C-alpha positions as CSV (number, residue, x, y, z in Angstrom):
1,M,0.0,0.0,0.0
2,A,2.9,2.3,0.7
3,V,4.3,1.6,-2.7
4,V,0.9,2.3,-4.4
5,T,0.6,5.6,-2.5
6,Y,4.1,6.7,-3.4
7,A,3.5,5.8,-7.0
8,A,0.3,7.8,-7.0
9,W,2.2,10.8,-5.5
10,L,4.9,10.5,-8.2
11,A,2.1,10.4,-10.9
12,V,0.5,13.6,-9.6
13,G,3.9,15.3,-9.8
14,A,4.5,13.9,-13.3
15,F,1.1,14.5,-14.9
16,G,-0.6,17.1,-12.7
17,R,-0.2,20.9,-12.9
18,P,1.1,23.4,-10.4
19,Y,-1.7,23.7,-7.8
20,N,-2.1,26.6,-5.4
21,F,-5.7,26.4,-4.2
22,F,-6.7,28.8,-7.0
23,D,-10.4,28.2,-6.7
24,M,-10.3,28.0,-3.0
25,K,-8.8,31.5,-3.0
26,I,-11.9,32.7,-4.9
27,Y,-14.3,31.0,-2.4
28,H,-12.3,32.2,0.6
29,G,-12.1,35.7,-0.8
30,A,-15.9,35.8,-1.5
31,A,-16.6,34.5,2.0
32,V,-14.5,37.2,3.6
33,W,-16.0,39.8,1.3
34,W,-19.5,38.7,2.2
35,A,-18.8,38.4,5.9
36,S,-17.7,42.0,5.9
37,G,-21.2,43.1,4.8
38,R,-20.8,43.4,1.0
39,D,-22.7,41.8,-1.8
40,L,-21.6,38.2,-2.4
41,Y,-22.0,38.3,-6.2
42,E,-20.2,41.6,-6.6
43,F,-16.9,40.0,-5.5
44,V,-14.2,39.7,-8.1
45,A,-10.9,37.9,-7.2
46,P,-7.8,40.1,-7.4
47,D,-6.0,39.9,-10.7
48,T,-8.8,37.9,-12.3
49,T,-12.3,38.5,-13.7
50,L,-13.7,35.6,-11.6
51,G,-16.3,35.8,-8.9
52,F,-18.6,33.5,-6.9
53,T,-20.9,31.5,-9.2
54,Y,-22.6,29.0,-6.8
55,P,-26.1,29.3,-5.4
56,P,-26.5,31.2,-2.1
57,F,-26.8,27.9,-0.1
58,A,-23.3,27.1,-1.2
59,G,-22.2,30.5,0.0
60,L,-23.8,29.9,3.4
61,A,-22.0,26.5,3.6
62,M,-18.7,28.1,2.8
63,L,-19.1,31.1,5.1
64,P,-17.3,29.6,8.1
65,M,-14.1,29.5,6.1
66,A,-14.0,33.3,6.4
67,H,-12.5,32.7,9.9
68,L,-9.6,30.6,8.6
69,P,-6.5,31.5,6.6
70,V,-6.9,30.6,3.0
71,G,-4.2,27.9,3.1
72,L,-5.7,26.2,6.1
73,A,-9.1,26.3,4.4
74,G,-7.6,24.6,1.4
75,L,-6.0,21.9,3.6
76,V,-9.2,21.3,5.5
77,N,-11.1,20.9,2.2
78,A,-8.4,18.5,0.8
79,V,-8.5,16.3,3.9
80,A,-12.3,16.2,3.9
81,S,-12.3,15.4,0.1
82,V,-9.8,12.5,0.5
83,A,-11.9,11.2,3.3
84,A,-15.0,11.5,1.2
85,L,-13.3,9.7,-1.6
86,A,-12.3,6.8,0.6
87,V,-15.9,6.5,2.0
88,V,-17.3,6.5,-1.6
89,L,-14.8,3.8,-2.6
90,A,-15.8,1.7,0.4
91,G,-19.4,2.0,-0.9
92,L,-18.4,1.1,-4.4
93,L,-16.2,-1.8,-3.5
94,H,-18.1,-3.3,-0.6
95,P,-20.3,-5.7,-2.7
96,I,-17.3,-6.6,-4.9
97,A,-15.0,-7.3,-1.9
98,N,-17.7,-9.4,-0.3
99,R,-18.2,-11.5,-3.4
100,L,-14.4,-12.1,-3.9
101,G,-13.8,-12.7,-0.2
102,Y,-11.5,-9.7,0.5
103,P,-11.6,-7.6,3.7
104,L,-13.0,-4.2,2.7
105,W,-10.1,-2.2,4.1
106,F,-7.6,-3.7,1.7
107,P,-9.1,-2.7,-1.7
108,V,-10.1,0.7,-0.3
109,A,-6.6,1.4,0.9
110,L,-5.2,0.5,-2.5
111,A,-7.9,2.3,-4.5
112,T,-8.0,5.6,-2.6
113,P,-4.5,6.8,-3.7
114,L,-5.0,5.4,-7.2
115,A,-8.2,7.3,-7.5
116,A,-6.8,10.5,-6.0
117,A,-4.1,10.5,-8.6
118,L,-6.6,10.8,-11.5
119,E,-7.2,14.1,-13.2
120,P,-10.6,14.9,-11.7
121,S,-9.4,14.1,-8.1
122,R,-6.0,15.8,-8.2
123,E,-7.6,19.0,-9.9
124,T,-10.3,19.0,-7.2
125,L,-7.8,18.7,-4.4
126,G,-5.2,21.1,-5.9
127,Y,-7.6,23.8,-6.7
128,G,-9.7,23.5,-3.6
129,Q,-12.8,22.4,-5.4
130,V,-15.9,20.7,-3.9
131,N,-16.5,18.0,-6.5
132,L,-15.5,15.0,-4.3
133,L,-17.7,16.2,-1.5
134,L,-20.7,16.5,-3.9
135,F,-19.8,13.1,-5.4
136,A,-20.0,11.6,-1.9
137,L,-23.4,13.2,-1.2
138,V,-24.8,11.6,-4.4
139,M,-23.2,8.2,-3.8
140,A,-24.5,8.3,-0.2
141,D,-28.0,8.0,-1.7
142,L,-26.9,4.9,-3.6
143,V,-26.0,3.4,-0.2
144,G,-29.3,4.6,1.3
145,L,-31.2,2.8,-1.5
146,R,-29.3,-0.3,-0.8
147,W,-30.0,-0.1,2.9
148,R,-33.7,0.6,2.3
149,S,-34.1,-2.5,0.2
150,Q,-32.1,-4.5,2.8
151,R,-33.4,-2.9,6.0
152,A,-34.2,-6.2,7.6
153,A,-30.6,-7.1,7.3
154,H,-29.3,-3.9,8.9
155,V,-31.8,-2.9,11.6
156,V,-31.5,-4.9,14.8
157,A,-33.5,-4.8,18.0
158,T,-30.7,-3.1,19.9
159,D,-30.5,-0.1,17.5
160,G,-31.7,3.2,18.9
161,P,-34.1,5.4,17.0
162,L,-31.3,7.3,15.1
163,L,-29.5,4.1,14.0
164,R,-32.8,2.6,12.9
165,F,-33.5,5.6,10.8
166,V,-30.0,5.6,9.3
167,H,-30.0,1.9,8.5
168,S,-33.6,2.1,7.2
169,G,-32.3,4.1,4.2
170,A,-35.4,6.3,4.4
171,W,-33.2,9.3,4.0
172,A,-32.1,8.3,0.4
173,G,-32.5,11.4,-1.7
174,V,-31.2,13.9,0.8
175,G,-27.7,13.7,-0.6
176,I,-28.8,14.4,-4.2
177,G,-31.0,17.3,-2.9
178,L,-28.1,18.9,-1.0
179,A,-25.7,18.4,-3.9
180,T,-28.2,20.1,-6.3
181,A,-28.6,23.0,-3.9
182,V,-24.8,23.5,-4.0
183,K,-24.3,22.9,-7.8
184,L,-27.3,22.6,-10.1
185,T,-26.1,19.8,-12.3
186,P,-26.9,16.9,-10.0
187,A,-30.5,17.7,-10.7
188,L,-30.3,15.1,-13.4
189,F,-30.3,12.4,-10.7
190,I,-33.7,13.6,-9.6
191,V,-34.9,13.1,-13.2
192,Y,-33.4,9.6,-13.1
193,L,-35.2,8.7,-9.9
194,M,-38.5,9.8,-11.4
195,I,-37.9,7.9,-14.7
196,T,-37.2,4.7,-12.7
197,R,-40.2,5.4,-10.4
198,Q,-38.1,5.6,-7.2
199,W,-40.7,8.1,-6.0
200,R,-39.8,8.2,-2.3
201,A,-36.1,9.0,-3.0
202,A,-37.2,11.5,-5.7
203,I,-39.6,13.3,-3.4
204,T,-37.0,13.4,-0.7
205,A,-34.5,14.9,-3.0
206,V,-37.0,17.5,-4.3
207,G,-38.1,18.3,-0.7
208,T,-34.5,18.7,0.5
209,L,-33.6,21.0,-2.5
210,S,-36.8,23.1,-1.9
211,T,-36.2,23.3,1.8
212,V,-32.6,24.6,1.6
213,T,-33.4,26.9,-1.3
214,I,-36.4,28.5,0.4
215,G,-34.4,28.6,3.6
216,S,-31.7,30.5,1.7
217,F,-34.3,33.0,0.5
218,A,-35.4,33.5,4.1
219,I,-31.9,33.9,5.4
220,V,-30.2,35.8,2.6
221,G,-33.0,37.1,0.4
222,P,-31.0,39.7,-1.6
223,E,-28.3,37.2,-2.6
224,S,-31.0,34.6,-3.5
225,R,-32.8,37.1,-5.7
226,A,-29.6,38.2,-7.3
227,Y,-28.5,34.7,-8.1
228,F,-31.8,33.3,-9.5
229,G,-32.7,36.6,-11.1
230,G,-29.4,37.2,-12.9
231,V,-26.2,35.5,-11.9
232,L,-27.5,32.0,-12.8
233,W,-28.0,33.1,-16.5
234,Q,-24.6,34.9,-16.8
235,T,-22.7,32.1,-18.4
236,E,-19.8,34.4,-19.2
237,R,-18.9,34.4,-15.5
238,V,-17.8,30.8,-15.8
239,G,-15.6,30.9,-18.9
240,A,-15.5,30.4,-22.7
241,A,-16.8,27.1,-24.0
242,D,-13.6,26.4,-26.1
243,M,-11.3,26.5,-23.1
244,T,-9.3,23.2,-23.0
245,P,-10.3,22.1,-19.5
246,N,-13.9,22.2,-20.6
247,Q,-14.4,18.6,-21.7
248,S,-18.1,18.7,-22.2
249,L,-19.9,18.2,-25.5
250,A,-20.2,22.0,-25.9
251,G,-16.4,22.3,-25.4
252,L,-15.7,19.5,-27.9
253,L,-17.9,21.2,-30.5
254,A,-16.5,24.6,-29.9
255,R,-12.9,23.4,-30.4
256,L,-13.9,21.3,-33.5
257,F,-15.4,24.3,-35.1
258,D,-12.5,26.4,-33.8
259,S,-14.9,28.8,-32.2
260,I,-15.1,30.4,-28.8
261,E,-18.6,29.2,-28.3
262,A,-20.3,26.0,-29.5
263,P,-22.8,26.2,-32.4
264,G,-26.0,26.4,-30.4
265,L,-28.4,24.3,-32.5
266,L,-25.9,21.6,-33.1
267,W,-25.0,21.4,-29.5
268,F,-28.6,21.3,-28.4
269,T,-29.5,18.5,-30.8
270,F,-26.6,16.3,-29.8
271,A,-27.1,17.1,-26.1
272,I,-30.7,15.9,-26.3
273,L,-29.6,12.7,-28.0
274,V,-26.9,12.1,-25.4
275,L,-29.3,12.9,-22.6
276,A,-31.9,10.4,-24.0
277,L,-29.3,7.7,-24.5
278,G,-27.7,8.1,-21.1
279,L,-31.0,8.1,-19.1
280,S,-32.4,5.2,-21.1
281,R,-29.3,3.1,-20.6
282,A,-29.3,4.1,-16.9
283,A,-32.9,2.9,-16.5
284,N,-32.1,-0.4,-18.3
285,A,-29.1,-0.9,-16.1
286,R,-31.2,-0.5,-13.0
287,A,-33.9,-2.8,-14.4
288,D,-31.2,-5.5,-14.8
289,G,-30.1,-5.1,-11.2
290,D,-27.1,-2.7,-11.4
291,E,-27.8,0.5,-9.7
292,L,-24.2,1.5,-9.4
293,T,-23.8,1.5,-13.2
294,A,-27.1,3.4,-13.5
295,F,-25.8,6.2,-11.2
296,T,-22.5,6.2,-13.1
297,L,-24.3,6.6,-16.4
298,V,-26.3,9.5,-15.1
299,G,-23.2,11.2,-13.7
300,L,-21.3,10.8,-17.0
301,T,-24.3,12.1,-18.9
302,T,-24.4,15.2,-16.7
303,S,-20.8,15.8,-17.5
304,V,-21.3,15.5,-21.3
305,V,-24.5,17.6,-21.7
306,S,-23.5,20.4,-19.2
307,P,-22.3,23.5,-21.2
308,I,-19.2,23.6,-18.9
309,S,-17.6,20.5,-17.5
310,W,-14.1,21.3,-16.2
311,T,-11.8,18.4,-15.8
312,H,-12.3,18.5,-12.0
313,H,-16.0,17.8,-12.6
314,L,-15.4,14.5,-14.2
315,V,-15.3,12.4,-11.0
316,W,-17.8,9.9,-12.5
317,V,-14.9,8.2,-14.4
318,I,-13.9,6.6,-11.0
319,P,-17.0,4.4,-10.7
320,A,-16.8,3.8,-14.5
321,I,-13.4,2.2,-14.0
322,V,-14.7,0.1,-11.1
323,V,-17.6,-1.1,-13.2
324,L,-15.4,-2.0,-16.2
325,A,-12.9,-3.8,-13.9
326,D,-15.7,-5.7,-12.1
327,A,-17.3,-6.6,-15.5
328,A,-14.0,-8.2,-16.6
329,V,-13.7,-10.2,-13.3
330,R,-17.4,-11.4,-13.6
331,R,-16.9,-12.5,-17.2
332,R,-13.8,-14.4,-16.3
333,E,-15.6,-16.1,-13.3
334,A,-18.5,-17.0,-15.6
335,S,-16.1,-18.5,-18.2
336,R,-14.5,-20.8,-15.6
337,G,-17.9,-22.2,-14.8
338,L,-18.6,-22.7,-18.5
339,A,-15.2,-24.4,-19.0
340,A,-16.0,-26.8,-16.2
341,R,-19.4,-27.7,-17.7
342,T,-18.0,-28.1,-21.2
343,G,-15.1,-30.3,-20.5
344,L,-12.0,-28.2,-19.9
345,G,-9.7,-29.5,-17.2
346,G,-10.5,-33.2,-18.0
347,L,-14.3,-32.9,-17.4
348,P,-16.7,-34.3,-20.0
349,G,-17.9,-31.9,-22.6
350,V,-21.5,-31.0,-23.6
351,N,-22.6,-32.7,-26.8
352,G,-19.0,-33.4,-27.5
353,L,-18.2,-29.6,-27.9
354,R,-15.4,-28.0,-26.0
355,P,-14.4,-24.3,-26.1
356,P,-10.7,-23.5,-26.9
357,I,-8.3,-24.0,-24.0
358,W,-7.5,-20.3,-24.0
359,Y,-11.1,-19.2,-23.7
360,P,-11.2,-18.6,-19.9
361,A,-7.9,-16.7,-20.0
362,L,-9.1,-14.2,-22.6
363,T,-12.7,-13.8,-21.4
364,G,-13.2,-10.4,-20.0
365,L,-10.0,-9.1,-21.7
366,R,-11.9,-6.3,-23.5
367,H,-13.4,-4.9,-20.3
368,G,-10.2,-5.3,-18.4
369,A,-8.3,-3.5,-21.1
370,A,-10.9,-0.8,-21.3
371,A,-10.6,-0.2,-17.5
372,V,-6.8,0.1,-17.7
373,A,-7.0,2.3,-20.8
374,L,-9.5,4.6,-19.1
375,Y,-7.5,4.8,-16.0
376,L,-4.3,5.7,-17.9
377,L,-6.1,8.3,-20.0
378,F,-7.3,10.1,-16.9
379,L,-4.0,9.6,-15.1
380,V,-1.9,11.1,-17.9
381,S,-4.6,13.6,-19.1
382,P,-3.0,14.3,-22.5
383,I,-5.1,17.5,-23.1
384,W,-2.6,19.8,-21.4
385,P,0.4,19.6,-23.8
386,Y,-2.1,20.7,-26.5
387,E,-3.9,23.4,-24.6
388,H,-4.9,26.3,-26.8
389,Q,-7.0,29.4,-26.4
390,L,-8.9,31.4,-29.0
391,P,-8.4,34.0,-30.5
392,E,-4.7,33.8,-29.8
393,V,-4.1,30.3,-31.0
394,S,-6.2,27.9,-33.1
395,H,-7.2,24.6,-31.7
396,Y,-5.7,23.0,-34.8
397,Q,-2.3,24.5,-34.1
398,D,-0.9,21.0,-33.6
399,G,-2.8,19.3,-36.4
400,L,-5.4,16.6,-36.1
401,F,-3.5,14.6,-33.6
402,G,-3.2,17.6,-31.3
403,A,-7.0,18.3,-31.7
404,L,-7.7,14.7,-30.8
405,M,-5.5,14.9,-27.7
406,E,-7.1,18.2,-26.6
407,N,-10.5,16.6,-26.9
408,S,-9.6,13.1,-25.7
409,L,-11.4,13.2,-22.3
410,A,-14.6,14.5,-23.9
411,V,-14.5,11.7,-26.5
412,A,-14.0,9.2,-23.7
413,L,-17.0,10.5,-21.8
414,I,-19.3,10.2,-24.8
415,V,-18.0,6.7,-25.5
416,L,-18.7,5.7,-21.9
417,V,-22.3,7.0,-22.0
418,A,-22.9,5.0,-25.2
419,A,-21.0,1.8,-24.3
420,L,-20.3,1.4,-20.5
421,P,-21.4,-2.2,-19.8
422,W,-23.7,-3.0,-16.9
423,R,-23.6,-6.1,-14.8
424,P,-26.9,-7.9,-14.5
425,G,-27.6,-8.9,-11.0
426,A,-24.6,-7.0,-9.6
427,E,-26.8,-5.4,-6.9
428,P,-28.8,-8.2,-5.3
429,A,-29.9,-5.7,-2.6
430,F,-32.4,-4.3,-5.1
431,Y,-34.0,-7.6,-6.0
432,G,-36.7,-6.9,-3.4
433,E,-37.8,-3.9,-5.5
434,R,-38.8,-6.2,-8.4
435,P,-36.9,-5.0,-11.5
436,A,-39.0,-4.2,-14.5
437,R,-37.9,-7.3,-16.3
438,P,-36.2,-10.5,-15.3
439,V,-32.5,-10.3,-14.5
440,T,-30.4,-12.0,-17.2
441,S,-27.0,-13.5,-17.2
442,G,-23.9,-12.1,-18.8
443,V,-22.7,-8.5,-19.2
444,R,-25.0,-6.2,-21.2
445,R,-23.5,-3.6,-23.4
């Protein structure tokens, strides 16, 4: 584990960028500015044109940092984010570790530094962003849904009222509601819950979002009116679509057309298609018993269709890698059973037919190779050597290969939305909710 952690640290130094809590300085400056009695959305960070762009609830949540030095605030956020990442990985890996017979601490201890070295995580930590914390809020609802469908296995007679409530999973939806109140893009998870008729979680998410938003109006009315009446629609406060770190569909189209902004009608058309594809595949994944892949597809779809998705937003590649790796292991396990039934290893075949001797060894290779390739892509992050900015430099300055590298993460996200496999029956905790159709064997693509 020490070797893995050290290797991850070296990878961050080799492939990461110089980090100095740049975004945290903006949040901290805005909090100090607001705490001194001035308008939150009038703050502009020194030597930049950037200000506070989150909803007022996020401002209230960040207000306590006004009492800390900016460096300490960044360190507190980094520690909390790494802890949140470890907790999320525990939730992701728990069913897999149980199936394979590993103690949970071991894969989590290995996976946490590996995941922290990836582009979305290291950018989040280095810039002082909040994406890993929001990621944890959303994934908490996945755990809540698991617990709710398995409440008889978690709730025991000795539990107090609080533990009974926690283990019941009745709170599922609160995390998505809070995450949406901080950054609006997680709202797509509410749409997903409605499409899959998980009404209780959807109502809980909407209720949480409404409560904290209305509460923000009651506490900081002027800022709430300023945000929802104007700041929310001022897209220029965030940045130009063609900026290299924007790896959304809009950023991809803007760079392909060598334009500062994406062509509106073309972007809208493709965004609707990707949205429909992502949500339909997520609903099918859940119907086949794989809620983790369903959540992952919704998160990936959000990153693609959002007008701006900076690389630190792309945390949903982490569960995508887990899903691909587990799909490879599952296919290999299934092939061993097939080999035993069809005569490999000296056993009699079925109808005299035997698969090739190398079949079990190569089964799952595609998914395993895809997991490794996806990990390496987001570890190396080849967009930065080809970073260009209009109108100074064309996005085709380094030819077609340079353009491909500059858009490589966006292309990977779109491919994942279209082709990420799900694992039928991977979440047996949800069987009690009666999937829409029978669970089938194999890995669906």
